[in-house]
PDB file with one MODEL, atoms N, CA, C and O in Angstrom:
MODEL        1
ATOM      1  N   MET A   1      68.684  42.323  95.258  1.00  0.00           N
ATOM      2  CA  MET A   1      70.118  42.520  95.087  1.00  0.00           C
ATOM      3  C   MET A   1      70.765  41.172  94.780  1.00  0.00           C
ATOM      4  O   MET A   1      70.313  40.130  95.253  1.00  0.00           O
ATOM      5  N   SER A   2      71.802  41.210  94.000  1.00  0.00           N
ATOM      6  CA  SER A   2      72.511  39.985  93.643  1.00  0.00           C
ATOM      7  C   SER A   2      73.299  39.450  94.835  1.00  0.00           C
ATOM      8  O   SER A   2      73.446  40.122  95.855  1.00  0.00           O
ATOM      9  N   GLN A   3      73.791  38.255  94.686  1.00  0.00           N
ATOM     10  CA  GLN A   3      74.557  37.599  95.739  1.00  0.00           C
ATOM     11  C   GLN A   3      75.989  38.146  95.796  1.00  0.00           C
ATOM     12  O   GLN A   3      76.558  38.534  94.775  1.00  0.00           O
ATOM     13  N   MET A   4      76.548  38.169  96.985  1.00  0.00           N
ATOM     14  CA  MET A   4      77.935  38.578  97.164  1.00  0.00           C
ATOM     15  C   MET A   4      78.839  37.444  96.687  1.00  0.00           C
ATOM     16  O   MET A   4      78.578  36.274  96.969  1.00  0.00           O
ATOM     17  N   THR A   5      79.890  37.792  95.973  1.00  0.00           N
ATOM     18  CA  THR A   5      80.822  36.788  95.456  1.00  0.00           C
ATOM     19  C   THR A   5      82.092  36.750  96.297  1.00  0.00           C
ATOM     20  O   THR A   5      82.349  37.643  97.104  1.00  0.00           O
ATOM     21  N   LEU A   6      82.874  35.707  96.093  1.00  0.00           N
ATOM     22  CA  LEU A   6      84.162  35.602  96.775  1.00  0.00           C
ATOM     23  C   LEU A   6      85.059  36.774  96.391  1.00  0.00           C
ATOM     24  O   LEU A   6      85.742  37.333  97.250  1.00  0.00           O
ATOM     25  N   ALA A   7      85.068  37.149  95.129  1.00  0.00           N
ATOM     26  CA  ALA A   7      85.906  38.272  94.686  1.00  0.00           C
ATOM     27  C   ALA A   7      85.518  39.561  95.399  1.00  0.00           C
ATOM     28  O   ALA A   7      86.385  40.356  95.760  1.00  0.00           O
ATOM     29  N   GLU A   8      84.217  39.773  95.604  1.00  0.00           N
ATOM     30  CA  GLU A   8      83.762  40.972  96.315  1.00  0.00           C
ATOM     31  C   GLU A   8      84.169  40.918  97.783  1.00  0.00           C
ATOM     32  O   GLU A   8      84.573  41.932  98.351  1.00  0.00           O
ATOM     33  N   LEU A   9      84.067  39.749  98.396  1.00  0.00           N
ATOM     34  CA  LEU A   9      84.494  39.595  99.789  1.00  0.00           C
ATOM     35  C   LEU A   9      85.986  39.853  99.926  1.00  0.00           C
ATOM     36  O   LEU A   9      86.409  40.562 100.839  1.00  0.00           O
ATOM     37  N   VAL A  10      86.779  39.295  99.041  1.00  0.00           N
ATOM     38  CA  VAL A  10      88.230  39.500  99.080  1.00  0.00           C
ATOM     39  C   VAL A  10      88.555  40.984  98.947  1.00  0.00           C
ATOM     40  O   VAL A  10      89.429  41.488  99.653  1.00  0.00           O
ATOM     41  N   ALA A  11      87.870  41.685  98.060  1.00  0.00           N
ATOM     42  CA  ALA A  11      88.105  43.122  97.887  1.00  0.00           C
ATOM     43  C   ALA A  11      87.790  43.883  99.169  1.00  0.00           C
ATOM     44  O   ALA A  11      88.533  44.789  99.548  1.00  0.00           O
ATOM     45  N   ILE A  12      86.704  43.528  99.836  1.00  0.00           N
ATOM     46  CA  ILE A  12      86.336  44.194 101.089  1.00  0.00           C
ATOM     47  C   ILE A  12      87.357  43.888 102.178  1.00  0.00           C
ATOM     48  O   ILE A  12      87.759  44.787 102.915  1.00  0.00           O
ATOM     49  N   ILE A  13      87.779  42.640 102.288  1.00  0.00           N
ATOM     50  CA  ILE A  13      88.777  42.279 103.304  1.00  0.00           C
ATOM     51  C   ILE A  13      90.065  43.065 103.071  1.00  0.00           C
ATOM     52  O   ILE A  13      90.648  43.601 104.013  1.00  0.00           O
ATOM     53  N   ARG A  14      90.500  43.130 101.837  1.00  0.00           N
ATOM     54  CA  ARG A  14      91.725  43.879 101.530  1.00  0.00           C
ATOM     55  C   ARG A  14      91.553  45.361 101.845  1.00  0.00           C
ATOM     56  O   ARG A  14      92.471  46.001 102.356  1.00  0.00           O
ATOM     57  N   GLU A  15      90.398  45.894 101.545  1.00  0.00           N
ATOM     58  CA  GLU A  15      90.114  47.304 101.809  1.00  0.00           C
ATOM     59  C   GLU A  15      90.142  47.597 103.308  1.00  0.00           C
ATOM     60  O   GLU A  15      90.647  48.635 103.737  1.00  0.00           O
ATOM     61  N   CYS A  16      89.596  46.678 104.095  1.00  0.00           N
ATOM     62  CA  CYS A  16      89.479  46.888 105.540  1.00  0.00           C
ATOM     63  C   CYS A  16      90.729  46.497 106.317  1.00  0.00           C
ATOM     64  O   CYS A  16      91.107  47.174 107.273  1.00  0.00           O
ATOM     65  N   ALA A  17      91.368  45.407 105.907  1.00  0.00           N
ATOM     66  CA  ALA A  17      92.458  44.855 106.715  1.00  0.00           C
ATOM     67  C   ALA A  17      93.773  44.717 105.965  1.00  0.00           C
ATOM     68  O   ALA A  17      94.778  44.313 106.550  1.00  0.00           O
ATOM     69  N   GLY A  18      93.781  45.041 104.694  1.00  0.00           N
ATOM     70  CA  GLY A  18      95.007  44.925 103.918  1.00  0.00           C
ATOM     71  C   GLY A  18      95.265  43.498 103.474  1.00  0.00           C
ATOM     72  O   GLY A  18      94.507  42.583 103.795  1.00  0.00           O
ATOM     73  N   ASP A  19      96.342  43.326 102.735  1.00  0.00           N
ATOM     74  CA  ASP A  19      96.731  41.990 102.284  1.00  0.00           C
ATOM     75  C   ASP A  19      97.339  41.216 103.441  1.00  0.00           C
ATOM     76  O   ASP A  19      98.010  41.784 104.303  1.00  0.00           O
ATOM     77  N   SER A  20      97.098  39.935 103.446  1.00  0.00           N
ATOM     78  CA  SER A  20      97.637  39.058 104.477  1.00  0.00           C
ATOM     79  C   SER A  20      99.106  38.766 104.202  1.00  0.00           C
ATOM     80  O   SER A  20      99.516  38.588 103.055  1.00  0.00           O
ATOM     81  N   ASP A  21      99.883  38.720 105.265  1.00  0.00           N
ATOM     82  CA  ASP A  21     101.280  38.296 105.153  1.00  0.00           C
ATOM     83  C   ASP A  21     101.379  36.773 105.199  1.00  0.00           C
ATOM     84  O   ASP A  21     102.442  36.205 104.949  1.00  0.00           O
ATOM     85  N   VAL A  22     100.268  36.121 105.520  1.00  0.00           N
ATOM     86  CA  VAL A  22     100.262  34.684 105.758  1.00  0.00           C
ATOM     87  C   VAL A  22      99.829  33.886 104.533  1.00  0.00           C
ATOM     88  O   VAL A  22     100.421  32.851 104.228  1.00  0.00           O
ATOM     89  N   ALA A  23      98.807  34.353 103.833  1.00  0.00           N
ATOM     90  CA  ALA A  23      98.238  33.566 102.731  1.00  0.00           C
ATOM     91  C   ALA A  23      97.835  34.467 101.573  1.00  0.00           C
ATOM     92  O   ALA A  23      97.641  35.671 101.736  1.00  0.00           O
ATOM     93  N   ASP A  24      97.714  33.862 100.413  1.00  0.00           N
ATOM     94  CA  ASP A  24      97.310  34.556  99.199  1.00  0.00           C
ATOM     95  C   ASP A  24      95.799  34.436  99.041  1.00  0.00           C
ATOM     96  O   ASP A  24      95.277  33.329  98.909  1.00  0.00           O
ATOM     97  N   LEU A  25      95.096  35.555  99.054  1.00  0.00           N
ATOM     98  CA  LEU A  25      93.645  35.536  98.921  1.00  0.00           C
ATOM     99  C   LEU A  25      93.182  35.263  97.497  1.00  0.00           C
ATOM    100  O   LEU A  25      91.987  35.086  97.262  1.00  0.00           O
ATOM    101  N   ASP A  26      94.104  35.225  96.550  1.00  0.00           N
ATOM    102  CA  ASP A  26      93.719  35.003  95.162  1.00  0.00           C
ATOM    103  C   ASP A  26      93.553  33.528  94.822  1.00  0.00           C
ATOM    104  O   ASP A  26      93.077  33.194  93.737  1.00  0.00           O
ATOM    105  N   GLY A  27      93.935  32.654  95.724  1.00  0.00           N
ATOM    106  CA  GLY A  27      93.827  31.217  95.465  1.00  0.00           C
ATOM    107  C   GLY A  27      92.460  30.677  95.841  1.00  0.00           C
ATOM    108  O   GLY A  27      91.501  31.435  95.989  1.00  0.00           O
ATOM    109  N   ASP A  28      92.377  29.370  95.994  1.00  0.00           N
ATOM    110  CA  ASP A  28      91.145  28.692  96.378  1.00  0.00           C
ATOM    111  C   ASP A  28      91.011  28.767  97.898  1.00  0.00           C
ATOM    112  O   ASP A  28      91.485  27.883  98.612  1.00  0.00           O
ATOM    113  N   VAL A  29      90.368  29.815  98.384  1.00  0.00           N
ATOM    114  CA  VAL A  29      90.327  30.078  99.821  1.00  0.00           C
ATOM    115  C   VAL A  29      88.936  29.918 100.439  1.00  0.00           C
ATOM    116  O   VAL A  29      88.756  30.227 101.617  1.00  0.00           O
ATOM    117  N   LEU A  30      87.966  29.450  99.685  1.00  0.00           N
ATOM    118  CA  LEU A  30      86.599  29.362 100.200  1.00  0.00           C
ATOM    119  C   LEU A  30      86.500  28.626 101.528  1.00  0.00           C
ATOM    120  O   LEU A  30      85.728  29.025 102.400  1.00  0.00           O
ATOM    121  N   ASP A  31      87.265  27.564 101.691  1.00  0.00           N
ATOM    122  CA  ASP A  31      87.153  26.746 102.898  1.00  0.00           C
ATOM    123  C   ASP A  31      88.374  26.836 103.811  1.00  0.00           C
ATOM    124  O   ASP A  31      88.573  25.980 104.673  1.00  0.00           O
ATOM    125  N   VAL A  32      89.180  27.860 103.624  1.00  0.00           N
ATOM    126  CA  VAL A  32      90.339  28.104 104.491  1.00  0.00           C
ATOM    127  C   VAL A  32      89.889  29.062 105.593  1.00  0.00           C
ATOM    128  O   VAL A  32      89.234  30.065 105.310  1.00  0.00           O
ATOM    129  N   SER A  33      90.231  28.764 106.832  1.00  0.00           N
ATOM    130  CA  SER A  33      89.779  29.623 107.930  1.00  0.00           C
ATOM    131  C   SER A  33      90.399  31.011 107.816  1.00  0.00           C
ATOM    132  O   SER A  33      91.514  31.178 107.322  1.00  0.00           O
ATOM    133  N   PHE A  34      89.644  31.999 108.285  1.00  0.00           N
ATOM    134  CA  PHE A  34      90.172  33.362 108.283  1.00  0.00           C
ATOM    135  C   PHE A  34      91.454  33.437 109.106  1.00  0.00           C
ATOM    136  O   PHE A  34      92.373  34.184 108.769  1.00  0.00           O
ATOM    137  N   GLU A  35      91.513  32.664 110.180  1.00  0.00           N
ATOM    138  CA  GLU A  35      92.724  32.623 111.008  1.00  0.00           C
ATOM    139  C   GLU A  35      93.920  32.152 110.186  1.00  0.00           C
ATOM    140  O   GLU A  35      94.997  32.745 110.249  1.00  0.00           O
ATOM    141  N   ASP A  36      93.726  31.082 109.415  1.00  0.00           N
ATOM    142  CA  ASP A  36      94.812  30.575 108.565  1.00  0.00           C
ATOM    143  C   ASP A  36      95.169  31.551 107.451  1.00  0.00           C
ATOM    144  O   ASP A  36      96.289  31.541 106.942  1.00  0.00           O
ATOM    145  N   LEU A  37      94.214  32.390 107.077  1.00  0.00           N
ATOM    146  CA  LEU A  37      94.472  33.411 106.059  1.00  0.00           C
ATOM    147  C   LEU A  37      95.154  34.649 106.648  1.00  0.00           C
ATOM    148  O   LEU A  37      95.592  35.538 105.917  1.00  0.00           O
ATOM    149  N   GLY A  38      95.235  34.691 107.984  1.00  0.00           N
ATOM    150  CA  GLY A  38      95.916  35.801 108.638  1.00  0.00           C
ATOM    151  C   GLY A  38      95.000  36.923 109.101  1.00  0.00           C
ATOM    152  O   GLY A  38      95.463  38.035 109.357  1.00  0.00           O
ATOM    153  N   TYR A  39      93.696  36.641 109.211  1.00  0.00           N
ATOM    154  CA  TYR A  39      92.738  37.662 109.642  1.00  0.00           C
ATOM    155  C   TYR A  39      92.060  37.230 110.926  1.00  0.00           C
ATOM    156  O   TYR A  39      91.561  36.110 111.032  1.00  0.00           O
ATOM    157  N   ASP A  40      92.047  38.137 111.912  1.00  0.00           N
ATOM    158  CA  ASP A  40      91.414  37.828 113.188  1.00  0.00           C
ATOM    159  C   ASP A  40      89.963  38.317 113.188  1.00  0.00           C
ATOM    160  O   ASP A  40      89.478  38.868 112.200  1.00  0.00           O
ATOM    161  N   SER A  41      89.286  38.105 114.318  1.00  0.00           N
ATOM    162  CA  SER A  41      87.871  38.459 114.400  1.00  0.00           C
ATOM    163  C   SER A  41      87.650  39.963 114.254  1.00  0.00           C
ATOM    164  O   SER A  41      86.628  40.381 113.711  1.00  0.00           O
ATOM    165  N   LEU A  42      88.580  40.773 114.724  1.00  0.00           N
ATOM    166  CA  LEU A  42      88.431  42.228 114.553  1.00  0.00           C
ATOM    167  C   LEU A  42      88.460  42.624 113.088  1.00  0.00           C
ATOM    168  O   LEU A  42      87.688  43.481 112.658  1.00  0.00           O
ATOM    169  N   ALA A  43      89.336  42.012 112.328  1.00  0.00           N
ATOM    170  CA  ALA A  43      89.393  42.290 110.889  1.00  0.00           C
ATOM    171  C   ALA A  43      88.088  41.888 110.224  1.00  0.00           C
ATOM    172  O   ALA A  43      87.601  42.585 109.333  1.00  0.00           O
ATOM    173  N   MET A  44      87.521  40.770 110.650  1.00  0.00           N
ATOM    174  CA  MET A  44      86.286  40.308 110.030  1.00  0.00           C
ATOM    175  C   MET A  44      85.090  41.144 110.462  1.00  0.00           C
ATOM    176  O   MET A  44      84.152  41.322 109.685  1.00  0.00           O
ATOM    177  N   LEU A  45      85.104  41.658 111.680  1.00  0.00           N
ATOM    178  CA  LEU A  45      84.036  42.566 112.095  1.00  0.00           C
ATOM    179  C   LEU A  45      84.101  43.861 111.295  1.00  0.00           C
ATOM    180  O   LEU A  45      83.069  44.425 110.931  1.00  0.00           O
ATOM    181  N   GLU A  46      85.304  44.327 111.025  1.00  0.00           N
ATOM    182  CA  GLU A  46      85.481  45.509 110.173  1.00  0.00           C
ATOM    183  C   GLU A  46      84.964  45.222 108.762  1.00  0.00           C
ATOM    184  O   GLU A  46      84.269  46.048 108.171  1.00  0.00           O
ATOM    185  N   ALA A  47      85.303  44.061 108.233  1.00  0.00           N
ATOM    186  CA  ALA A  47      84.819  43.670 106.902  1.00  0.00           C
ATOM    187  C   ALA A  47      83.295  43.524 106.905  1.00  0.00           C
ATOM    188  O   ALA A  47      82.634  43.868 105.926  1.00  0.00           O
ATOM    189  N   ALA A  48      82.749  43.019 107.995  1.00  0.00           N
ATOM    190  CA  ALA A  48      81.296  42.881 108.101  1.00  0.00           C
ATOM    191  C   ALA A  48      80.622  44.249 108.095  1.00  0.00           C
ATOM    192  O   ALA A  48      79.578  44.427 107.468  1.00  0.00           O
ATOM    193  N   GLY A  49      81.219  45.213 108.791  1.00  0.00           N
ATOM    194  CA  GLY A  49      80.669  46.566 108.792  1.00  0.00           C
ATOM    195  C   GLY A  49      80.631  47.157 107.396  1.00  0.00           C
ATOM    196  O   GLY A  49      79.639  47.765 106.993  1.00  0.00           O
ATOM    197  N   GLN A  50      81.712  46.976 106.668  1.00  0.00           N
ATOM    198  CA  GLN A  50      81.770  47.469 105.288  1.00  0.00           C
ATOM    199  C   GLN A  50      80.750  46.730 104.418  1.00  0.00           C
ATOM    200  O   GLN A  50      80.103  47.336 103.564  1.00  0.00           O
ATOM    201  N   THR A  51      80.611  45.441 104.634  1.00  0.00           N
ATOM    202  CA  THR A  51      79.634  44.642 103.883  1.00  0.00           C
ATOM    203  C   THR A  51      78.219  45.142 104.154  1.00  0.00           C
ATOM    204  O   THR A  51      77.411  45.263 103.232  1.00  0.00           O
ATOM    205  N   GLN A  52      77.923  45.429 105.409  1.00  0.00           N
ATOM    206  CA  GLN A  52      76.591  45.932 105.768  1.00  0.00           C
ATOM    207  C   GLN A  52      76.292  47.249 105.057  1.00  0.00           C
ATOM    208  O   GLN A  52      75.188  47.450 104.549  1.00  0.00           O
ATOM    209  N   ARG A  53      77.265  48.130 105.023  1.00  0.00           N
ATOM    210  CA  ARG A  53      77.060  49.424 104.349  1.00  0.00           C
ATOM    211  C   ARG A  53      76.899  49.238 102.843  1.00  0.00           C
ATOM    212  O   ARG A  53      76.032  49.853 102.222  1.00  0.00           O
ATOM    213  N   ARG A  54      77.721  48.407 102.277  1.00  0.00           N
ATOM    214  CA  ARG A  54      77.717  48.230 100.821  1.00  0.00           C
ATOM    215  C   ARG A  54      76.478  47.478 100.328  1.00  0.00           C
ATOM    216  O   ARG A  54      75.944  47.793  99.265  1.00  0.00           O
ATOM    217  N   TYR A  55      76.025  46.492 101.095  1.00  0.00           N
ATOM    218  CA  TYR A  55      74.922  45.635 100.647  1.00  0.00           C
ATOM    219  C   TYR A  55      73.601  45.908 101.368  1.00  0.00           C
ATOM    220  O   TYR A  55      72.600  45.246 101.093  1.00  0.00           O
ATOM    221  N   SER A  56      73.591  46.863 102.275  1.00  0.00           N
ATOM    222  CA  SER A  56      72.370  47.227 103.014  1.00  0.00           C
ATOM    223  C   SER A  56      71.728  46.022 103.710  1.00  0.00           C
ATOM    224  O   SER A  56      70.521  45.797 103.614  1.00  0.00           O
ATOM    225  N   VAL A  57      72.559  45.265 104.406  1.00  0.00           N
ATOM    226  CA  VAL A  57      72.076  44.137 105.206  1.00  0.00           C
ATOM    227  C   VAL A  57      72.531  44.340 106.646  1.00  0.00           C
ATOM    228  O   VAL A  57      73.438  45.125 106.924  1.00  0.00           O
ATOM    229  N   THR A  58      71.888  43.622 107.548  1.00  0.00           N
ATOM    230  CA  THR A  58      72.280  43.644 108.951  1.00  0.00           C
ATOM    231  C   THR A  58      72.884  42.292 109.298  1.00  0.00           C
ATOM    232  O   THR A  58      72.265  41.248 109.092  1.00  0.00           O
ATOM    233  N   LEU A  59      74.101  42.325 109.829  1.00  0.00           N
ATOM    234  CA  LEU A  59      74.788  41.101 110.238  1.00  0.00           C
ATOM    235  C   LEU A  59      75.032  41.167 111.741  1.00  0.00           C
ATOM    236  O   LEU A  59      75.601  42.137 112.242  1.00  0.00           O
ATOM    237  N   VAL A  60      74.605  40.146 112.448  1.00  0.00           N
ATOM    238  CA  VAL A  60      74.794  40.076 113.896  1.00  0.00           C
ATOM    239  C   VAL A  60      76.257  39.745 114.176  1.00  0.00           C
ATOM    240  O   VAL A  60      76.815  38.821 113.584  1.00  0.00           O
ATOM    241  N   ASP A  61      76.880  40.509 115.087  1.00  0.00           N
ATOM    242  CA  ASP A  61      78.304  40.316 115.387  1.00  0.00           C
ATOM    243  C   ASP A  61      78.639  38.868 115.737  1.00  0.00           C
ATOM    244  O   ASP A  61      79.649  38.338 115.274  1.00  0.00           O
ATOM    245  N   ASP A  62      77.799  38.226 116.551  1.00  0.00           N
ATOM    246  CA  ASP A  62      78.067  36.834 116.938  1.00  0.00           C
ATOM    247  C   ASP A  62      78.094  35.918 115.721  1.00  0.00           C
ATOM    248  O   ASP A  62      78.920  35.008 115.645  1.00  0.00           O
ATOM    249  N   ALA A  63      77.198  36.154 114.775  1.00  0.00           N
ATOM    250  CA  ALA A  63      77.161  35.331 113.560  1.00  0.00           C
ATOM    251  C   ALA A  63      78.400  35.577 112.710  1.00  0.00           C
ATOM    252  O   ALA A  63      78.931  34.649 112.101  1.00  0.00           O
ATOM    253  N   VAL A  64      78.862  36.823 112.665  1.00  0.00           N
ATOM    254  CA  VAL A  64      80.068  37.157 111.902  1.00  0.00           C
ATOM    255  C   VAL A  64      81.270  36.434 112.492  1.00  0.00           C
ATOM    256  O   VAL A  64      82.059  35.840 111.758  1.00  0.00           O
ATOM    257  N   VAL A  65      81.414  36.481 113.808  1.00  0.00           N
ATOM    258  CA  VAL A  65      82.549  35.843 114.475  1.00  0.00           C
ATOM    259  C   VAL A  65      82.495  34.324 114.298  1.00  0.00           C
ATOM    260  O   VAL A  65      83.536  33.671 114.227  1.00  0.00           O
ATOM    261  N   GLU A  66      81.290  33.763 114.228  1.00  0.00           N
ATOM    262  CA  GLU A  66      81.155  32.311 114.048  1.00  0.00           C
ATOM    263  C   GLU A  66      81.435  31.869 112.621  1.00  0.00           C
ATOM    264  O   GLU A  66      81.688  30.688 112.383  1.00  0.00           O
ATOM    265  N   ALA A  67      81.395  32.788 111.673  1.00  0.00           N
ATOM    266  CA  ALA A  67      81.713  32.454 110.278  1.00  0.00           C
ATOM    267  C   ALA A  67      83.229  32.332 110.178  1.00  0.00           C
ATOM    268  O   ALA A  67      83.933  33.341 110.147  1.00  0.00           O
ATOM    269  N   ARG A  68      83.722  31.134 110.129  1.00  0.00           N
ATOM    270  CA  ARG A  68      85.167  30.884 110.221  1.00  0.00           C
ATOM    271  C   ARG A  68      85.885  30.866 108.876  1.00  0.00           C
ATOM    272  O   ARG A  68      87.111  30.962 108.823  1.00  0.00           O
ATOM    273  N   THR A  69      85.125  30.743 107.790  1.00  0.00           N
ATOM    274  CA  THR A  69      85.733  30.671 106.458  1.00  0.00           C
ATOM    275  C   THR A  69      85.017  31.638 105.517  1.00  0.00           C
ATOM    276  O   THR A  69      83.908  32.079 105.820  1.00  0.00           O
ATOM    277  N   PRO A  70      85.622  31.972 104.397  1.00  0.00           N
ATOM    278  CA  PRO A  70      84.920  32.799 103.417  1.00  0.00           C
ATOM    279  C   PRO A  70      83.585  32.186 102.984  1.00  0.00           C
ATOM    280  O   PRO A  70      82.608  32.912 102.802  1.00  0.00           O
ATOM    281  N   ARG A  71      83.531  30.868 102.819  1.00  0.00           N
ATOM    282  CA  ARG A  71      82.265  30.232 102.423  1.00  0.00           C
ATOM    283  C   ARG A  71      81.180  30.501 103.465  1.00  0.00           C
ATOM    284  O   ARG A  71      80.049  30.835 103.112  1.00  0.00           O
ATOM    285  N   GLU A  72      81.521  30.355 104.747  1.00  0.00           N
ATOM    286  CA  GLU A  72      80.547  30.586 105.814  1.00  0.00           C
ATOM    287  C   GLU A  72      80.126  32.052 105.858  1.00  0.00           C
ATOM    288  O   GLU A  72      78.952  32.351 106.076  1.00  0.00           O
ATOM    289  N   PHE A  73      81.065  32.962 105.655  1.00  0.00           N
ATOM    290  CA  PHE A  73      80.746  34.389 105.642  1.00  0.00           C
ATOM    291  C   PHE A  73      79.811  34.705 104.474  1.00  0.00           C
ATOM    292  O   PHE A  73      78.823  35.420 104.643  1.00  0.00           O
ATOM    293  N   LEU A  74      80.122  34.174 103.294  1.00  0.00           N
ATOM    294  CA  LEU A  74      79.276  34.407 102.117  1.00  0.00           C
ATOM    295  C   LEU A  74      77.883  33.811 102.315  1.00  0.00           C
ATOM    296  O   LEU A  74      76.891  34.408 101.895  1.00  0.00           O
ATOM    297  N   THR A  75      77.798  32.652 102.943  1.00  0.00           N
ATOM    298  CA  THR A  75      76.497  32.042 103.227  1.00  0.00           C
ATOM    299  C   THR A  75      75.683  32.942 104.143  1.00  0.00           C
ATOM    300  O   THR A  75      74.482  33.117 103.939  1.00  0.00           O
ATOM    301  N   LEU A  76      76.328  33.509 105.143  1.00  0.00           N
ATOM    302  CA  LEU A  76      75.667  34.430 106.065  1.00  0.00           C
ATOM    303  C   LEU A  76      75.143  35.658 105.321  1.00  0.00           C
ATOM    304  O   LEU A  76      73.968  36.006 105.436  1.00  0.00           O
ATOM    305  N   VAL A  77      76.012  36.302 104.566  1.00  0.00           N
ATOM    306  CA  VAL A  77      75.630  37.522 103.848  1.00  0.00           C
ATOM    307  C   VAL A  77      74.556  37.223 102.808  1.00  0.00           C
ATOM    308  O   VAL A  77      73.549  37.927 102.730  1.00  0.00           O
ATOM    309  N   ASN A  78      74.766  36.189 102.019  1.00  0.00           N
ATOM    310  CA  ASN A  78      73.813  35.888 100.953  1.00  0.00           C
ATOM    311  C   ASN A  78      72.465  35.427 101.499  1.00  0.00           C
ATOM    312  O   ASN A  78      71.430  35.649 100.871  1.00  0.00           O
ATOM    313  N   GLY A  79      72.475  34.792 102.656  1.00  0.00           N
ATOM    314  CA  GLY A  79      71.214  34.446 103.319  1.00  0.00           C
ATOM    315  C   GLY A  79      70.443  35.692 103.703  1.00  0.00           C
ATOM    316  O   GLY A  79      69.224  35.750 103.539  1.00  0.00           O
ATOM    317  N   GLU A  80      71.146  36.686 104.214  1.00  0.00           N
ATOM    318  CA  GLU A  80      70.504  37.958 104.563  1.00  0.00           C
ATOM    319  C   GLU A  80      70.016  38.688 103.317  1.00  0.00           C
ATOM    320  O   GLU A  80      68.927  39.262 103.318  1.00  0.00           O
ATOM    321  N   LEU A  81      70.813  38.668 102.260  1.00  0.00           N
ATOM    322  CA  LEU A  81      70.394  39.315 101.012  1.00  0.00           C
ATOM    323  C   LEU A  81      69.120  38.672 100.472  1.00  0.00           C
ATOM    324  O   LEU A  81      68.232  39.365  99.978  1.00  0.00           O
ATOM    325  N   THR A  82      69.034  37.364 100.565  1.00  0.00           N
ATOM    326  CA  THR A  82      67.839  36.656 100.108  1.00  0.00           C
ATOM    327  C   THR A  82      66.648  36.985 101.001  1.00  0.00           C
ATOM    328  O   THR A  82      65.534  37.189 100.519  1.00  0.00           O
ATOM    329  N   ARG A  83      66.896  37.032 102.302  1.00  0.00           N
ATOM    330  CA  ARG A  83      65.827  37.293 103.266  1.00  0.00           C
ATOM    331  C   ARG A  83      65.208  38.674 103.061  1.00  0.00           C
ATOM    332  O   ARG A  83      63.986  38.820 103.081  1.00  0.00           O
ATOM    333  N   VAL A  84      66.054  39.683 102.864  1.00  0.00           N
ATOM    334  CA  VAL A  84      65.539  41.051 102.719  1.00  0.00           C
ATOM    335  C   VAL A  84      65.111  41.354 101.291  1.00  0.00           C
ATOM    336  O   VAL A  84      64.409  42.330 101.030  1.00  0.00           O
ATOM    337  N   GLY A  85      65.551  40.494 100.365  1.00  0.00           N
ATOM    338  CA  GLY A  85      65.225  40.503  98.962  1.00  0.00           C
ATOM    339  C   GLY A  85      64.868  41.764  98.354  1.00  0.00           C
ATOM    340  O   GLY A  85      64.583  41.813  97.158  1.00  0.00           O
TER     341      GLY A  85
ENDMDL
END
C-alpha cells in the first residue's frame, strides 16, 4: 500500500472531528501540534480509528496520543504501512 499523505490525514481529521475553529489545516501544518490546531487526543484517537479502517493497519493508542504533530502521526502510520507491506 502507498504511504499516507498530509492531504489524506487532513481529510480524515475533518471527517472525524470537523474543521478547527483555531487553525487552518490547509496551510503548512506538518510540524504544528494537534493542540495548536484545535484537536485534542480524543479527536486524534477517532482519526486513528478511521485511519486503521481505511489503511488496514493497527495503531497502538499510546503511540497515537504521543504523536503530537501531523508529521509524527504520518511517520507512525507510514511506518506501520511499511512494516505490514
